[in-house]
C-alpha positions in Angstrom: 22.3 -23.5 -20.5 19.0 -23.0 -22.2 18.4 -25.5 -25.0 17.2 -22.8 -27.4 20.2 -20.6 -26.6 22.5 -23.5 -27.5 21.2 -23.5 -31.1 23.6 -21.1 -32.6 21.3 -19.9 -35.4 18.3 -19.2 -33.2 17.2 -15.7 -32.3 17.1 -15.2 -28.5 14.2 -12.9 -27.5 14.3 -11.1 -24.2 11.9 -8.6 -22.6 12.6 -6.3 -19.6 9.7 -4.7 -17.7 10.8 -1.8 -15.4 9.3 1.5 -14.2 11.2 4.8 -14.2 14.3 4.8 -11.9 14.7 1.0 -11.9 17.4 0.9 -14.5 15.7 -1.0 -17.2 17.6 0.9 -19.8 20.9 0.1 -18.1 20.2 -3.6 -18.1 19.2 -3.4 -21.7 22.4 -1.7 -22.6 24.4 -4.2 -20.6 22.8 -7.1 -22.4 23.4 -5.6 -25.8 27.1 -4.9 -24.9 27.5 -8.4 -23.6 26.1 -10.0 -26.7 28.2 -7.8 -29.0 31.4 -8.6 -27.1 30.7 -12.3 -27.6 30.2 -12.0 -31.3 26.4 -11.7 -31.5 24.3 -9.2 -33.3 21.8 -7.5 -30.9 19.0 -5.1 -31.3 17.2 -3.2 -28.5 14.0 -1.2 -28.6 11.7 0.1 -25.9 7.9 0.8 -25.6 7.4 3.4 -22.8 4.6 3.1 -20.3 3.0 5.9 -18.4 4.4 5.5 -14.9 2.4 2.6 -13.4 -1.0 3.6 -14.8 -0.5 1.6 -18.0 2.4 -0.5 -16.8 6.2 -0.3 -17.0 8.4 0.5 -20.0 9.1 -2.7 -22.0 12.6 -3.0 -23.2 12.9 -5.6 -25.9 16.1 -7.3 -27.2 16.6 -9.8 -29.9 20.1 -11.3 -30.5 21.5 -13.7 -33.0 25.1 -14.9 -33.8 26.7 -12.4 -36.1 27.2 -14.0 -39.5 28.3 -10.9 -41.3 24.8 -10.0 -42.6 22.4 -7.7 -40.9 19.4 -9.7 -39.7 15.8 -8.5 -39.8 14.6 -8.5 -36.2 11.3 -7.5 -34.5 10.7 -4.3 -32.7 8.2 -5.5 -30.1 7.7 -8.8 -28.2 4.8 -11.0 -29.3 2.7 -13.2 -27.0 4.1 -16.7 -26.8 7.3 -15.8 -28.6 9.7 -14.6 -25.8 12.5 -16.7 -24.3 13.4 -14.6 -21.3 11.4 -12.0 -19.2 13.1 -9.8 -16.6 10.6 -8.1 -14.2 11.9 -5.4 -11.9 8.9 -5.7 -9.6 6.6 -8.6 -8.8 3.4 -7.1 -10.3 5.4 -6.4 -13.5 5.9 -10.2 -13.7 2.1 -10.5 -13.4 1.6 -8.0 -16.2 4.0 -9.9 -18.4 2.0 -13.1 -17.8 -1.3 -11.2 -18.6 0.2 -10.0 -21.9 1.0 -13.6 -22.8 4.8 -13.0 -22.8 5.4 -15.9 -20.4 4.7 -19.5 -21.6 5.4 -22.9 -19.9 7.0 -24.3 -23.0 9.6 -21.6 -23.6 10.0 -18.7 -21.1 12.4 -18.2 -18.2 10.8 -15.6 -15.9 13.2 -13.7 -13.6 11.5 -11.3 -11.2 12.2 -9.2 -8.1 9.8 -10.3 -5.4 9.5 -6.9 -3.8 6.5 -4.6 -4.3 6.3 -1.0 -5.5 2.6 -0.2 -5.3 0.9 0.9 -8.5 -1.4 3.8 -8.9 -4.3 1.4 -9.5 -3.6 -0.1 -6.1 -3.4 3.2 -4.2 -6.6 4.8 -5.6 -8.9 2.0 -4.5 -11.0 3.3 -1.5 -10.3 0.1 0.5 -7.3 -2.3 0.4 -6.4 -2.4 -3.3 -3.1 -4.1 -2.8 -2.8 -7.1 -5.2 -2.0 -10.5 -3.9 1.7 -11.2 -4.4 1.4 -14.8 -3.3 -1.0 -15.4 -6.2 1.4 -14.0 -8.7 4.2 -16.2 -7.4 2.0 -19.3 -7.6 0.8 -18.4 -11.1 4.4 -17.8 -12.2 5.4 -21.3 -11.0 2.8 -22.8 -13.3 3.0 -20.3 -16.3 6.8 -20.1 -16.8 9.1 -22.8 -18.1 11.4 -21.7 -15.2 10.7 -19.1 -12.5 13.5 -17.3 -10.6 12.6 -14.8 -7.9 14.4 -13.0 -5.1 14.1 -9.5 -3.4 16.5 -7.9 -5.9 15.6 -4.4 -4.8 16.7 -5.1 -1.2 19.9 -6.7 -2.5 20.7 -3.7 -4.6 20.0 -1.2 -1.7 22.0 -3.3 0.7 25.0 -3.0 -1.6 24.6 0.7 -2.4 23.5 0.0 -6.0 20.3 -0.1 -8.0 18.1 -3.0 -9.1 19.6 -3.1 -12.6 22.8 -4.7 -11.2 21.0 -7.4 -9.2 18.7 -8.1 -12.2 21.8 -8.6 -14.3 23.2 -11.0 -11.6 20.0 -13.1 -11.6 20.1 -13.3 -15.3 23.7 -14.5 -15.2 22.8 -17.1 -12.6 19.9 -18.4 -14.7 22.3 -19.7 -17.4 19.8 -18.9 -20.2 22.3 -16.8 -22.2 25.3 -18.5 -23.7 27.8 -16.2 -22.0 30.1 -16.8 -19.1 29.8 -15.1 -15.7 33.2 -13.4 -16.3 31.6 -11.8 -19.4 28.7 -10.4 -17.4 31.2 -9.0 -14.8 33.4 -7.5 -17.6 30.3 -5.7 -19.0 29.6 -4.1 -15.6 33.3 -3.0 -15.3 33.1 -1.3 -18.7 30.4 1.0 -17.4 32.7 3.4 -15.5 30.3 4.4 -12.7 29.5 2.7 -9.4 31.3 -0.4 -10.5 32.2 -1.8 -7.2 28.7 -1.4 -5.8 27.2 -2.9 -8.9 29.5 -5.9 -8.7 28.6 -6.5 -5.1 24.9 -6.4 -5.9 25.6 -8.6 -9.0 27.4 -11.3 -6.8 24.7 -11.4 -4.1 21.9 -11.6 -6.7 23.7 -14.3 -8.5 23.7 -16.4 -5.4 20.1 -15.5 -4.4 18.9 -16.6 -7.9 20.2 -20.1 -7.4 18.1 -20.6 -4.2 14.5 -21.9 -4.4 11.8 -19.3 -4.9 10.4 -18.3 -1.5 6.7 -18.1 -0.8 5.1 -14.7 -0.4 6.1 -13.2 3.0 3.4 -13.5 5.7 1.5 -10.3 6.7 3.3 -8.5 9.4 1.4 -7.9 12.6 1.4 -4.3 14.0 3.8 -3.8 16.9 2.4 -2.3 20.1 5.0 0.3 21.0 3.4 2.4 23.7 5.4 1.2 26.7 7.4 4.3 27.6 6.6 7.5 29.4 6.2 9.0 32.9 5.7 6.4 35.5 2.2 7.5 36.5 0.9 7.4 32.9 2.7 4.1 32.2 1.1 2.6 35.2 -2.4 3.8 34.1 -1.8 2.3 30.6 -0.7 -1.0 32.0 -3.9 -1.1 34.1 -5.9 -0.6 30.9 -4.0 -3.5 29.3 -4.9 -5.7 32.2 -8.5 -4.6 31.9 -8.5 -5.9 28.3 -7.4 -9.3 29.6 -10.0 -9.3 32.3 -13.0 -7.9 30.4 -12.6 -9.0 26.9 -13.2 -12.5 25.5 -10.1 -14.3 24.2 -11.2 -13.9 20.6 -11.1 -10.1 20.8 -8.1 -9.5 23.2 -5.4 -9.1 20.6 -7.4 -6.6 18.5 -8.5 -4.8 21.7 -4.9 -4.3 22.8 -4.0 -3.0 19.3 -7.0 -0.6 19.4 -6.2 0.6 22.9 -2.6 1.4 21.8 -3.9 3.3 18.8 -6.4 5.6 20.6 -3.9 6.3 23.4 -1.2 7.3 21.0 -3.8 9.4 19.2 -4.9 11.3 22.2 -4.2 10.2 25.8 -4.9 7.7 28.6 -8.4 9.0 29.3 -9.3 8.5 25.6 -8.2 4.9 26.0 -10.6 4.6 28.9 -13.4 5.9 26.7 -12.5 3.3 24.1 -12.6 0.4 26.6 -15.9 1.6 28.0 -17.5 1.5 24.6 -16.0 -1.9 23.9 -17.1 -3.4 27.2 -20.6 -2.3 26.5 -20.6 -4.0 23.1 -19.0 -7.1 24.6 -21.7 -7.4 27.2 -24.4 -7.1 24.5 -22.5 -9.7 22.4 -22.6 -12.2 25.3 -26.3 -11.6 26.0 -27.1 -12.2 22.3 -25.3 -15.6 22.2 -22.1 -14.3 20.5 -20.1 -17.1 22.1 -21.4 -19.4 19.4 -20.4 -17.0 16.6 -16.8 -16.5 17.7 -17.6 -13.2 19.4 -17.6 -11.5 15.9 -19.4 -8.4 17.2 -16.8 -7.7 19.9 -13.9 -8.5 17.7 -15.0 -6.2 14.9 -16.0 -3.5 17.3 -12.5 -3.6 18.8 -11.0 -2.8 15.5 -13.4 -0.3 14.0 -14.2 1.7 17.2 -10.5 2.3 17.5 -10.3 3.4 13.8 -13.3 5.7 14.3 -11.8 7.3 17.5 -8.4 7.8 15.9 -9.7 9.8 13.0 -7.5 11.8 10.6 -7.5 15.5 11.3 -5.2 18.4 10.8 -3.7 17.9 14.2 -2.8 14.3 13.5 -1.4 15.0 10.1 0.8 17.9 11.4 2.1 15.7 14.2 3.0 12.8 11.8 4.8 15.3 9.5 7.0 16.6 12.3 7.9 13.3 14.0 11.6 12.4 14.0 10.9 8.8 12.9 9.3 10.2 9.7 12.4 12.3 8.9 14.5 9.2 9.6 12.4 7.1 7.2 12.6 9.8 4.4 16.4 9.9 4.8 16.5 6.1 4.6 14.3 6.0 1.5 16.4 8.7 -0.2 19.6 6.9 0.8 21.0 10.1 2.2 24.7 10.0 2.8 26.9 11.9 5.3 27.3 15.5 4.4 24.2 15.6 2.2 21.3 18.0 2.9 17.7 17.0 2.8 15.1 19.4 1.5 11.5 18.3 2.2 8.5 19.8 0.5 4.9 19.1 1.6 2.0 19.6 -0.7 -1.0 20.9 1.2 -4.5 22.0 0.1 -6.5 23.1 3.1 -10.2 23.9 2.8 -12.4 26.1 5.0 -14.0 22.9 6.4 -10.6 21.9 7.9 -10.2 25.4 9.3 -13.6 25.3 11.0 -12.9 21.8 12.3 -9.8 23.3 14.1 -11.8 26.0 15.8 -13.8 25.8 19.1 -17.1 24.0 18.4 -19.3 27.1 18.8 -17.1 29.3 16.7 -16.7 26.7 14.0 -20.5 26.2 13.7 -21.1 30.0 13.7 -19.0 30.3 10.6 -20.4 27.2 8.9 -24.0 28.4 9.5 -23.2 31.7 7.6 -22.7 30.7 3.9 -21.5 34.1 2.8 -18.9 34.4 5.5 -17.8 30.8 4.9 -17.4 31.2 1.2 -15.4 34.5 1.7 -13.0 32.9 4.1 -12.8 29.7 1.9 -11.5 31.9 -1.0 -8.6 32.9 1.3 -7.5 29.5 2.4 -8.7 27.0 -0.3 -5.6 26.8 -2.5 -2.7 24.5 -3.0 0.5 25.2 -1.1 4.1 23.8 -1.2 5.5 23.9 2.3 9.2 23.4 3.2 9.1 21.4 6.4 12.9 21.3 6.6 12.7 25.1 7.3 12.5 26.3 10.9 9.4 28.4 10.2 7.1 25.8 8.7 8.4 23.0 10.9 7.5 25.2 13.9 4.0 25.9 12.5 3.2 22.2 12.0 4.8 21.3 15.3 2.5 23.8 17.1 -0.5 22.5 15.2 0.4 18.9 16.2 0.4 20.1 19.9 -3.2 21.1 19.6 -4.2 17.6 20.6 -4.6 18.9 24.2 -7.5 21.1 23.0 -9.0 18.5 20.6 -12.0 17.6 22.7 -13.3 21.2 22.5 -12.9 21.5 18.7 -15.7 21.2 16.1 -14.2 18.3 14.3 -14.1 16.2 17.4 -17.7 17.1 18.3 -18.8 16.0 14.8 -16.8 12.7 15.0 -18.2 11.9 18.4 -21.7 12.4 17.3 -21.2 10.2 14.2 -19.6 7.5 16.4 -22.5 7.5 18.8 -25.1 7.2 16.0 -23.1 4.4 14.4 -22.8 2.4 17.5 -26.4 3.0 18.4 -27.4 1.5 15.0 -25.1 -1.5 15.7 -26.7 -2.2 19.1 -30.2 -1.8 17.7 -29.6 -4.1 14.8 -27.7 -6.7 16.8 -30.9 -7.5 18.8 -32.7 -8.5 15.7 -30.0 -9.5 13.2 -26.6 -10.2 14.7 -24.8 -10.8 11.4 -26.1 -7.6 9.9 -24.8 -5.6 12.9 -21.4 -7.1 12.4 -21.4 -6.0 8.7 -22.5 -2.5 9.8 -19.4 -2.4 12.0 -17.2 -3.4 9.1 -18.7 -0.6 6.9 -16.6 1.8 9.0 -13.6 0.9 6.8 -15.2 3.0 4.1 -14.3 6.2 6.1 -10.7 7.2 6.2 -8.3 10.1 5.5 -9.2 13.7 5.8 -10.3 16.6 3.6 -11.7 15.4 0.2 -10.7 11.8 0.9 -12.8 11.8 4.1 -15.8 13.4 2.4 -15.8 10.8 -0.4 -15.5 8.0 2.1 -18.3 9.3 4.3 -20.5 9.7 1.2 -19.9 6.0 0.3 -20.6 5.0 3.9 -23.9 6.9 3.8 -24.9 5.4 0.4 -24.2 1.8 1.6 -26.1 2.2 4.9 -29.0 3.8 3.1 -30.0 0.3 2.2 -30.5 -0.8 5.8 -34.3 -0.2 5.8 -34.6 -2.8 3.1 -32.1 -5.2 4.4 -32.7 -5.4 8.2 -35.8 -7.5 7.8 -34.2 -10.0 5.5 -32.4 -13.2 6.5 -29.7 -12.5 3.8 -29.4 -8.8 4.7 -25.9 -9.3 6.1 -24.7 -10.8 2.8 -26.3 -8.0 0.7 -24.7 -5.3 2.9 -21.3 -7.1 2.5 -21.8 -7.0 -1.3 -22.6 -3.3 -1.1 -19.5 -2.5 0.9 -17.3 -4.5 -1.4 -18.8 -2.7 -4.4 -18.1 0.7 -2.7 -14.5 -0.4 -2.1 -14.0 -1.6 -5.6 -13.7 1.5 -7.7 -13.1 5.3 -7.2 -16.1 6.6 -9.3 -18.7 4.6 -7.5 -20.3 3.0 -10.5 -20.2 -0.5 -9.0 -21.9 0.7 -5.8 -24.7 2.4 -7.7 -25.4 -0.7 -9.7 -25.4 -2.9 -6.5 -27.8 -0.4 -4.8 -30.2 -0.7 -7.7 -30.2 -4.5 -7.4 -31.0 -4.2 -3.6 -33.8 -1.7 -4.4 -35.4 -4.3 -6.7 -35.5 -7.1 -4.0 
């Protein structure tokens, strides 16, 4: 039992951080009910957040033994003055620490170790996902006691929601002066989903008693292209063997992953094109003494050539939206039960640029080169749509579009992507002969380009802005380091202010 909680006249202060749908209000109500049933006076308030843009809703509870007089209690938590913090997601634990709600002298921090990515993580052009391992290590040092487990997974596994597993972890912590039976009686008084909530409560109780695990290691992608007609499977296996024979050991794993990606995107012949480009880079890498640099040029080329060849277009998006595994994933995430119907609405906003990209190259360029015709047609197609892909009509439309991959090589978008790819690799080969490290960084700049429609346009614009500094950098010994800084600046924020500032610095060199 918590020392402070054992002092019968002391106020216990508890904060719960949870986003919408995580049951923060339910946990708050349960705690108040539990306190009142045990002869305590409890007050609960909440400070709403705006989804995950400004953080979760903070539910705040203060409780004190009921002495027959109404106590004066605070409405909001104060930094350094909280006994217990419950976080329904790992980054909410991080936000609680940033707000000063967690202190090593006083606070017990109970958190779910799973991740629900915030808007601030999703809008970053590059990889904006925060480091969960760093949050866990900080929590170990910042909290008086830190308890963590994947409470979301426990809840889902038991057919409940995270409020039940949070309540179980709180009971296991022993920081409240109430018995486990009292916690369970509180759940039973709810009247809905009692058995599922109790199952989640019991499993979370046991999980909270175990040591806090380290952050899970990054999962490596699985290579799943192993099935198909015998003739195609044999050709694919020949390409896999070619990777082993032609690629240096440092690049083989990435080359196999890249091969699988481009073959899945198009076909076996496209995989042969990928390996031909990669073998050319590998030979150049060897001639330039890349063996002493860990074959960085070949390794990075294996990754980013595959990404460039497997670009996002209407065909790929349509195919993904009609794959059976996607529907299975949606059913799983929605926890669909037997007898329930799933209605799936897609939000689409096509532009005339995407329409032209889907046309034969000559016809697409004909339209693009006539501004009045292009604008007139754009007015017809450039508007938001809500499409029901659970209907036969729209599913069929997208399924047909996904099948256009057999014509992809003749379409305008493919011609544009191939020209851009050829120019990019040409620059890499030219630079590598004079500045190996700079050429490696140019390869890595390809990560700036992703997505389709407006997302692709913004990424391509950042890529062009970053590489506009090459005339200044290619003659400098520290050119690679400066290009890396420019790329990181471009990945840092959505509005591009950091990149523009970095470019001005480079221009002043």
